[in-house]
C-alpha positions in Angstrom: -88.3 -193.6 61.6 -88.9 -193.8 65.3 -91.7 -195.8 66.9 -92.0 -193.1 69.6 -94.5 -190.2 69.2 -93.5 -186.7 68.2 -94.1 -183.6 70.3 -95.2 -180.4 68.5 -94.4 -177.0 70.0 -94.7 -173.5 68.4 -92.4 -170.6 68.7 -93.0 -167.0 67.5 -90.1 -164.7 67.2 -90.0 -161.0 66.6 -87.3 -159.9 64.2 -86.4 -156.9 62.1 -88.4 -156.7 58.9 -85.2 -157.1 56.9 -84.3 -160.4 58.5 -85.1 -163.3 56.1 -87.4 -166.0 57.5 -85.1 -168.7 56.1 -82.2 -167.3 58.1 -84.3 -167.4 61.3 -85.5 -170.9 60.5 -81.9 -172.2 60.1 -80.8 -170.7 63.5 -83.9 -172.2 65.1 -83.0 -175.5 63.7 -79.4 -175.3 64.9 -80.5 -174.1 68.4 -83.2 -176.7 68.9 -80.6 -179.5 68.8 -80.6 -183.1 67.9 -84.2 -183.9 69.0 -85.7 -181.6 66.4 -87.1 -183.5 63.6 -88.6 -180.7 61.6 -89.2 -176.9 61.7 -91.8 -175.2 59.5 -92.8 -171.5 59.1 -96.5 -171.3 59.4 -97.3 -167.6 60.0 -95.8 -164.1 59.4 -97.5 -161.3 61.3 -96.9 -157.5 61.0 -98.6 -154.9 63.2 -98.0 -151.7 64.9 -98.0 -153.5 68.3 -94.7 -155.1 67.2 -93.0 -151.8 66.6 -91.8 -150.1 63.4 -90.0 -152.3 60.9 -90.6 -155.5 62.9 -92.4 -158.8 62.0 -93.3 -161.9 63.9 -92.4 -165.3 62.5 -94.2 -168.4 63.9 -92.6 -171.8 63.5 -93.9 -175.3 64.2 -91.3 -177.4 65.8 -91.5 -181.2 65.8 -89.4 -183.0 68.4 -88.8 -186.8 68.6 -86.3 -189.2 70.2 -85.4 -192.5 68.7 -85.2 -194.3 72.1 -88.0 -192.9 74.3 -91.1 -190.7 74.5 -90.1 -187.1 75.1 -91.6 -185.1 77.9 -93.1 -181.6 77.3 -90.3 -180.3 79.5 -87.6 -181.8 77.3 -89.1 -180.3 74.2 -89.6 -177.0 75.9 -86.0 -176.8 76.9 -84.9 -177.3 73.3 -87.5 -174.7 72.1 -86.1 -172.2 74.6 -82.5 -173.0 73.5 -83.5 -172.2 70.0 -85.0 -168.9 71.0 -81.9 -168.0 72.9 -79.6 -168.7 69.9 -81.8 -166.6 67.6 -81.7 -163.8 70.2 -77.9 -164.0 70.4 -77.4 -164.2 66.6 -80.2 -162.1 65.2 -81.5 -160.0 68.1 -84.9 -161.8 68.0 -87.4 -161.7 70.9 -89.8 -164.5 71.7 -93.4 -163.4 71.3 -95.7 -164.2 74.1 
């Protein structure tokens, strides 16, 4: 357990309806790197504005370093790296 505070960031990803949320979560976890402490699905959204056969999965990401307080920029870099890996592997798009 680190004495340094955690940073929370959210990420919402649009994927095909057939893509399991757990598969997306695992790729997010891998892509976010070593500073990721936890990732949790907190919302699933479906709507015509996403397109046919699409859903949006929103995850809460918790980042923490053992040796320092993270900056928002560091956490955001890891969040974007996770989004890029999910895009490459599963064709996901980050929802604005």
